[in-house]
MIKE-780757 format. One record per residue (C-alpha): x negated, y, z negated; residue number from 1; residue in three letters. Coordinates in pm, whole numbers, m for minus. Layout:
<recs>
east, north, up, pos, code
X, Y, Z, NUM, ALA
...
</recs>
This chain:
<recs>
east, north, up, pos, code
m987, 4920, m1136, 1, MET
m782, 4610, m1238, 2, SER
m831, 4253, m1091, 3, HIS
m561, 3989, m1135, 4, TYR
m577, 3628, m1022, 5, PRO
m371, 3570, m717, 6, PRO
m22, 3425, m777, 7, VAL
m15, 3065, m801, 8, ARG
249, 2905, m522, 9, LYS
498, 2673, m739, 10, VAL
612, 2374, m569, 11, THR
932, 2205, m705, 12, ASP
946, 1818, m621, 13, PHE
1273, 1675, m591, 14, GLU
1313, 1473, m910, 15, LYS
1511, 1102, m895, 16, VAL
1741, 994, m1165, 17, ALA
1508, 794, m1356, 18, CYS
1590, 442, m1534, 19, GLY
1874, 388, m1277, 20, ASP
1869, 150, m944, 21, PHE
1819, 381, m648, 22, ILE
1839, 182, m331, 23, THR
1627, 296, m21, 24, GLY
1395, 177, 243, 25, THR
1000, 156, 281, 26, ILE
949, 401, 521, 27, SER
600, 427, 555, 28, LYS
274, 272, 404, 29, ILE
13, 523, 356, 30, GLU
m402, 444, 399, 31, TYR
m694, 618, 282, 32, ASP
m1032, 441, 329, 33, ASP
m1213, 670, 94, 34, THR
m979, 753, m198, 35, HIS
m1102, 875, m501, 36, LYS
m1000, 705, m797, 37, PHE
m1047, 895, m1122, 38, LYS
m1270, 718, m1367, 39, GLY
m1056, 545, m1699, 40, PHE
m1165, 643, m2032, 41, GLU
m1493, 803, m1926, 42, GLY
m1598, 559, m1654, 43, LYS
m1747, 706, m1329, 44, GLU
m1497, 813, m1049, 45, ASP
m1493, 567, m767, 46, ARG
m1446, 575, m391, 47, ILE
m1243, 283, m199, 48, SER
m1001, 200, 16, 49, GLU
m627, 268, m145, 50, ALA
m298, 237, m13, 51, VAL
71, 377, m116, 52, ARG
424, 318, m20, 53, LEU
653, 580, 98, 54, VAL
1048, 534, 40, 55, PHE
1321, 673, 222, 56, THR
1568, 686, m88, 57, LEU
1938, 693, m54, 58, ASP
2097, 1039, m130, 59, GLY
1770, 1199, m157, 60, TYR
1625, 1420, 105, 61, GLU
1283, 1396, 63, 62, TYR
1043, 1074, 85, 63, PRO
905, 926, m268, 64, HIS
598, 793, m274, 65, ARG
378, 517, m532, 66, SER
113, 579, m709, 67, ARG
m232, 517, m462, 68, TRP
m350, 150, m557, 69, MET
m641, m33, m484, 70, SER
m576, m187, m122, 71, PHE
m641, m526, m283, 72, SER
m380, m829, m330, 73, LEU
m603, m980, m644, 74, GLY
m416, m1131, m891, 75, GLU
m453, m808, m1126, 76, LYS
m410, m565, m877, 77, SER
m138, m350, m925, 78, ASN
m19, m374, m551, 79, LEU
m2, m736, m590, 80, TYR
157, m763, m909, 81, LYS
417, m472, m903, 82, LYS
507, m488, m504, 83, TYR
399, m777, m298, 84, VAL
492, m1043, m559, 85, ALA
800, m898, m624, 86, LYS
916, m833, m255, 87, LEU
737, m1147, m79, 88, VAL
861, m1509, m113, 89, ASN
589, m1735, m236, 90, ASN
330, m1463, m260, 91, ALA
m20, m1576, m370, 92, LYS
m313, m1367, m495, 93, PRO
m576, m1300, m220, 94, ASP
m325, m1427, 52, 95, MET
m381, m1298, 410, 96, HIS
m103, m1038, 459, 97, PHE
m40, m766, 659, 98, ASP
137, m466, 462, 99, LEU
287, m349, 758, 100, ASP
553, m633, 714, 101, ALA
723, m430, 446, 102, LEU
791, m109, 686, 103, LEU
1160, m132, 704, 104, GLY
1259, m350, 393, 105, MET
1541, m256, 207, 106, LYS
1443, m199, m153, 107, VAL
1586, m136, m520, 108, LYS
1388, 87, m708, 109, THR
1361, 263, m1067, 110, ILE
1160, 538, m1162, 111, TRP
1054, 672, m1472, 112, GLU
925, 1042, m1545, 113, ASP
541, 1088, m1610, 114, ASN
467, 1455, m1723, 115, GLY
534, 1656, m1407, 116, ASP
539, 1361, m1194, 117, PHE
760, 1037, m1144, 118, GLN
643, 712, m1090, 119, ASN
797, 384, m962, 120, LEU
851, 176, m1245, 121, ASP
991, m144, m1081, 122, SER
1075, m221, m737, 123, ILE
1298, m538, m597, 124, TYR
1392, m641, m277, 125, PRO
1757, m519, m166, 126, ASN
1891, m868, m36, 127, GLY
1648, m1151, m18, 128, LYS
1291, m1153, m38, 129, LYS
1079, m1132, 277, 130, LEU
948, m1440, 440, 131, GLU
623, m1449, 569, 132, VAL
351, m1725, 660, 133, ASP
124, m1674, 389, 134, ALA
m207, m1845, 383, 135, THR
m435, m1901, 98, 136, ALA
m768, m1688, 107, 137, PRO
m998, m1962, 246, 138, ASP
m713, m2070, 506, 139, GLU
m733, m1751, 662, 140, HIS
m646, m1743, 1052, 141, PRO
m986, m1785, 1248, 142, PRO
m1096, m1447, 1403, 143, ALA
m1181, m1456, 1771, 144, ASP
m1565, m1465, 1731, 145, ASP
m1480, m1798, 1547, 146, ASP
m1400, m1986, 1888, 147, PHE
m1726, m2054, 2068, 148, PRO
m1723, m1911, 2420, 149, VAL
m1865, m2095, 2758, 150, GLU
m2146, m1888, 2901, 151, HIS
m2272, m1946, 3255, 152, GLU
m2623, m2016, 3234, 153, THR
m2871, m1899, 3494, 154, PHE
m3249, m2015, 3586, 155, GLU
m3441, m1703, 3588, 156, ASP
m3460, m1705, 3977, 157, ASP
m3096, m1719, 3988, 158, ASP
m2995, m1465, 3774, 159, MET
m2776, m1206, 3910, 160, PRO
m2821, m878, 3933, 161, LEU
</recs>
């Protein structure tokens, strides 16, 4: 009796033109609280919060996605350097910024081939940069629990039941 492995399902992904500007819109932002990042150069894999942008590109049928990135706006993070700094006016590292503000933004993208995949190489606003009220990390708006709450005080014999 012969044993053959099952036929592998082959998925063809819609390829975009590389090296040319492709216009589109940021249609969705995907979050993953426990994304597994592969270890670089033999380092251990790590699990952390991650984010990626989903684009609806003009002239293409299917959505296209950025790579998963650490959910950080630190000065060396890809999310900050490659996306936020290029799309948001007066962006600062570690700023207090809601990524969902990018939803619906019209952009110009340039893609590159990377083996069987394609990655976003560059992104620019298709028009003006996004204007936001960006605060520095030590200037975060106060949280609700930063404000003292007036509590009614009772004597032991006045306690409501």
